[in-house]
N, C-alpha and C positions, 0 to 999 in steps of 0.2 A: 640298506636303500629303503624306506616307508614311505606307506601314501603323501607324505609332502614333497612338493613339489620345489619349494622358495629355497634357495641358495644359503638362506639364514641359519636356514634348520643342519645343514650342513657344513657347517663353519670347524675346521680342524680342533680348535681350540677348546669347543661345544662338543665333538666325537670324544674327544681324547679324556675330557671329564667324565663323560656319560661311560665310559670303559674302565676309566679308574673305579665309578662307583660301583660298575657290574662287580669287578674285579673283587672288590672288598667285600660285596653281599648286599645286594640290594632287594627289598620288597617296591608294589607299585602302592603310590599312597593310599589306593582306595580300600587299602585293608588295613589302614589306618582310620576311616572316618567313618560315620553314619550317615551323615549327609550335604553333600555342599551346596554354595549359593550364591546368588550375586548379590550387591546392593540394591534397595528402590533406585528402580529405571526410570518411571514417571516423574512428571514435575512436584517439588520439594516447597516453590516458592509459598503459596498456598498456606501452606504449612508450618513456615519462621516464626519464632517467638522470641519474645526474649524477655520470657517471664520468668520469675526464677522456679518453676517447676516444669521449667523445659525441660525435653530429652537430647541428652548428647548427640549431634549425628553427625557421625566417623568419615572423613574424607581420607584419599591414600596421606594428604600430609600433614594427617593428625599421627599416623606411623611414624616413629621416630627413634631410634636408638633402642628399638626394640622393647619400648612401651607405648600405648596409648597416650596422649598428650593432648586431653579434652578440655584443659582449659580455656583455650581460645577455641574450641570446635564451636558452629554454631548449632541452634539449638531447637527442636521443632516440637509442637505442639503434644503433651504425653496422649490425649484421643486421638490425634494421627497414628501415633506409635503404638497406639494400643487397637488402631482399627485399621487404615485403607493403608498403612505404612506396613502391620503387621508382619508380614512375609521377609522386611528385613532387618526383627525384632533378634538381637541378640543377646546370647546368655553368656554369664562366668563361665571363664576355662574353652570358650571356643576358641578358635586359630584364623586370625585375620590375616591375610597380607592381599599387596596394591595389587592389581591386574594392570593397571595402566598407570604410566607415568614411570616411580620408582619401582620396579621391577620384584615383585619379590620382598619389600620392606615386610614386615610380618611384627605380629604382634597377641598378647592372648586379652582376652576381657578380662578385667580383674573382677576380682568378687566384690559384690553393693553396689553394682552399677547398673543403669539404666542406660540404654546403648542402642543408637540403629546409627545404620551405615550406609553409605551411597553408593552408584554402581561402579564407581572405581574401584572398589575394595569386594574381597571374597571371602567367604566363609566357610570354615570347615567343624562340623560338629562332631568330635573326636569318639571313638569308642571308648569304656572304660578301663580297658587296662591300655588303652594308647598314651605315652607320654606328652601334651601338648608343649610343654615348656621346651623337652629335645626336638620336636616337631618344628616347633617357632625357629629354634637356634639353627637349628640345619637350614631353615628357609631363607636366612640371616647371612648366613657364613657363605664364603667365596663359591666352595660347589653347589650350594643351595642355588646361588643366584643365576649360575653357568645354567644348571638343569632346569631353571625358568627361560631363561634368554633362548633355548635349543625350543621351547615351544608355544613361543611369542609368534603373532598373527600379525597381520597387517603391516602398513606402507608408510602411511601419514603418523597412524596414532599408533601403535603397536601396544596390542593387549595381549591375556592367556584367555581362552576361553574354557566354559565348563565340561566340556567334550576333551581338554589337553591333562586337564586335573588328573585322572583314574590315574593314567598312568607314569607322574612322575616318579622318580626314581628317589627313594627313601633309604638309608643307608638300614642296615636289620640288623642292629646290636641287643647283647645283651640287655637283661628289664632291669639290673644294676647299673646299667651304665648310660640308658637312658634317665634311670632317677638320679643319678649322681648330677648330670648336664644340667636337667629339668629344676631340679634342687635351685641349683645358681639360677634361673630364669628368675624362679619364687622368690630366692630370699631378693632379689635384685628390687623385685614390686613390692614386697616389705618395707622395703627401704624407703621407696618411693611413698609409699601409704604414709609409715611415717613423717615425713618431709611434709607433702600434705596436711598431714593432723596439726604439726608446729607452726607450718605458714595460718593456716589457719587460727590458731591462735596467738599467735602474733596478732593477725588482723584484729582480732576479738578485744585484744589490749590493746588497741591502739583506738578502736573504735569508742572502746569505755570512758576513753580521755578525751573522746567529743574530735580528734585527728580524722577523720572519715567521714565529714559529712555529705552528705545529701547532696547530690546537684541542683541548685535554683537555677528558674528559666533562666535561659540566657538573654540579655538583652544586652543590644547592641548600643543605646545612647540611652544615662540616665545618670541622676546626680551623684558624685562621686564627693565621698568627704576630703574637705582639705589636706586630712592627715597625710593621706592615700595618694593625693597629686606628689609623682615627681618631676624628672625631667622628660618624661617620656609623651609625648603626644598620640599615640598611635590608641583606637578605642578596645587590643584586645587586651591592653595591659592593666585597664578597669571592667574588664568583664564580669558580669557579678556572680558569677559560680567561681570566677580565678579569687576574687575576693573574699569570697567567703571561705575559699580556702586558707588564704592570707592570713584571716582575723582567726581561725581553727587553730593557729599557731600561736599567734599571739596572744590566746589567752594561758598561755601557760611559758614559765620561763625560755629562755630561749640564748644560741649563740649563734652567731654570723658563720660562715665557711672562713672568712676573709680575717679575721681575730688570730690575732698572731697569737694568746696565750693558750688558744683551744684547740687551735690547728697547725701544721704546718704543712709546706709542699704543693699550695694549692696552684694547680699546673694545666695545660692541657696538652696532646700527644704535637706528635711531629709534621708540620704540613707538607712536605718534600715528598716525592715522587716514592715510594716504597723500591727497593731492590729485593724479592725474595731467594730465600735459598733456605741452607739448615743452622740455620746461627738462634738467636735466641726470638723467645716468643712476640707475638706481633698482635697485639690485641686492638680489634675494632668493634666497633658498635653492634655490629651480629653478633658475634662471640659471643657479646652480652646479655642478648638476648633470653636462654635460659637464666639469670640470674645466679651463674655457678659457669665457672670458668674450670678448663679441664685441658691441661696442658699438653695431652697426647692428643687434642684435635684441634689446639691454636695452627692458626699461620705463621710463621718463622721467615725473618730476616736473613741475608746475608750475611756474614760476620763484619767485612769489611763495610757494607754501609753502615752499620750498626753502632760500628767503635767509633765514627766521624760523630752522632750523635752527642746533643748537649746530653745532658744529666737530667736536663727538667720534666723531659719527655719518656725518662725512665722512669719506673714504678717497682716496688715492693711489695709483701705480704704482707707489710705495713699499714697497707694506703687501699681506700675505699675508691673501685672507680665506677664513674658513671656515664651515660651517655648523653651527649650534647647536640649531637647535633641527629636531623632524622628521625630517627626514634629517639625522644625523648625521655632519659628516665630508665632505660633500662642498667643494671647495677652487677657489679661483681668484686669477689678480694680475691687475688693470688692466693694459690695454692704455697702452708710454711716452707718460703726457702727459694722460691722462685721469683725472679726478676723477667720483666716486659719491657718491652720499646710500647708506649702507647699512638694509636691511629689519631690524625688530625680530632675524628668525630666521638672523643675518648677524652674526659678529664681526671685526674686525681684528687685525694686530698687524704691528710695524716690527722689523725683526731689524736687530739693529747692525753686529753682527761675522760674522754668519753667513751665507751670499748668502741671497735671499730662494725663490731657487728652488729649492735646498735643502732651505729649511725647508718650502716647500710640496712640493715630491714627498714629505718622511718622513708629511706632515699626510695625503695619498693614501692611502698603508699602512689596511690593516685594522688593524694594530699601535693608531694613533692614534684610529681609528676607537670603537675599545674599551674605549681609555682613555677617550674621551668619553661615552660609553653606561655604562661605569664610574661616572662623576662624573655621569651625569643623576638628575633626580628627574620624575617626575611618573607618569600613570596611563594616561589616553587619548595624552598625545603625548610624548616625551623632551624634558627641555631641559635645556641647561644654565648654570648664575649665570655671571657676570661675575668672581665672587669664587672660583668655585671652579675657573676656570680659566686664576687666576696660578698655582696649582700645577703645570699638564700641566709632562711633563719632552721636553725635545728630546732627541735622541742627538749626541752629538759626537765624529762618525769620523774616520778620519784626513783629512788637510787635500785627500791627494790624491782620495780618493773621494767627497769631500761637493765638489769642482772638477768633477769626474767628473761627477756626480748632478745635479749645478747646470746642468750643459752640455746636457746629454740632456734634463731635464724643461724648459728656455726653449727649444731648437730644439721639441720635442716639438709645447709649445703652439703656437709659430709656425707650425709644419706646419699644427695642424686648423686654425687661425684661416684660415688663407691658404688652403687646401683649398675650406674653407663658402665662402668668398669664389671661387674659381675657380667654384666649381659653381653658386654666383649668377652669374657673368659668364654663363658660360655661356648659361644664362634667360633673362639680360636683353639678349643680342646675338641671340637666336631673336626675340624679341619685337621686335625693333627692325627688324629683319629683317623681318617680315610685316608691319610696322607701316608698313613705307621711311623708318625714321629710319637707316639704313645703306641700300649697295649690296650686291650679290652679287659687284660688280668688285673693293668695297673688300675682302672678306673673301679673295677666291683672290688678292687680290695681296698680300697680312697672308700666307697662309699660304705662297703662294710664296717673300715675303722672309723668310720662317723658315726655311723650306726651306735656302735660301741663307745662315743667317746672323746676317740681319739682323732685330732688333727692332723696329728704329721705326715701322713701319706697325702691330704689335700693340701698343705702346705706348702709339699716338695713339688705337688702340679701347678701350682697356683706361682710359687715361686720361678717358674722354667718358664713362663707369658714372657714374651715381650710386646712391643708396640709395634714392631713389624720385624723382617728377618733382616737388617744391615746387622751388621757384627757386632756394634758399638750401640746397639737398640737400650731402650731404657727398660727398668721394668714396666707391664701393663701396672700392676700392683704392686709399688712399691714399700707400702706402709702394711702389712699382713697385720701386725699387731693393732692398730688401728680400724680393719676391717671384723674382726676378730670379735674385738671390744663392743663394735656395735651390733655385731649379731648377734649378739649374750645379753643386750639387754632386753629388758621386759617389752610389749609392747602394750599399748596403754590398755589393761584390764584384768592384765596378765599377771600373774602370781608367779616367782620365782624360789 
């Protein structure tokens, strides 16, 4: 018993987890950080900005899969960041975790980023001898999450307080073990940064071609050129900013998705009520939101239900998938060799002449999303009919530019996918270590071998990781050669 009187603190599974950590050997979190704090607690609205130099304001929803997702984060004024909100100003290398909501979700502030945070997030400035990557991986692991759950307080909205953090148990490990696990997190962030850089280069290529035009003032009613008038009478179809996108596309040679010589297999997904199970992958629009598809985390259908579906709702790794209901323009490509059933909010198309990753890259742009919006119908939820998809145009840029864009997009996809799996590998290694399924000596040996340029021990450890504990569970990282090849590639500005 402790001074806590709330029954949730004494749930048997949480007490057992605490005992397991203590048997393994644990120290208090306070021994690993210099200071802790909670994000900005006062009003933020007056400090919001849409300016390009705005500073990312991190909420709990920005911490996903062990990383900070800053692309959709709210922005605050830089003057507030260094002034009235300086108390929640974050520095690279600090460990963040969610204290409200998805309790324990953790990430590290990446280098070269100006970031601030909300009161949903707690931050730790780590000691120089503590490995932030190891600590963050532990927080994201099953045992770290249960340690957080034991410390939560509150009835309606549960949270962790600053007073509970110092005594949170953390596994006490050899410094080489902490570095081995922490390096997986740093490699994952390095791959994410590479993907961001490649995506910026792709945006630059489309912008140089005039395919990312600045939005014009929206006019609900105006004169429209006769050539643009079709059978649609709704004003959205002729909105000035959306027509500007269409004109930008038509300044280049184009091919339509309905062209039988340029594309095949244009179809939308299953309109039935899905029966979930352990069968084939089921792709919904929500899974496309991150621009990459991970077969490890997708929903799956019942085998018998999927066997009765027509071939038109099935997709392969040769197809480009894109959302056509609700969130318009989310896009992805299945991993090589995978097949999946599409939901009704997802369409597929198979490029014949153009590289599939070039088509995907263009579909990721605001220009393509605006074309989907222009062709959409509905009031509560916008959607695009299959027949209307046939007229969507893809610009055909110079062959060299297309090749560069396609290669960048493919490498970015692989980098993001392996980044997620490396982060998950770090968490699994922490769990296996605490549970006695792998020894500290094995990890120390693997780290020393890596420092000597020998990947064999690391390969053995990663090969043993599975997506779950099920007897026939798939490997977490099926293609280790592909992972090592990506990690061996020099980053921008590096010499090899």
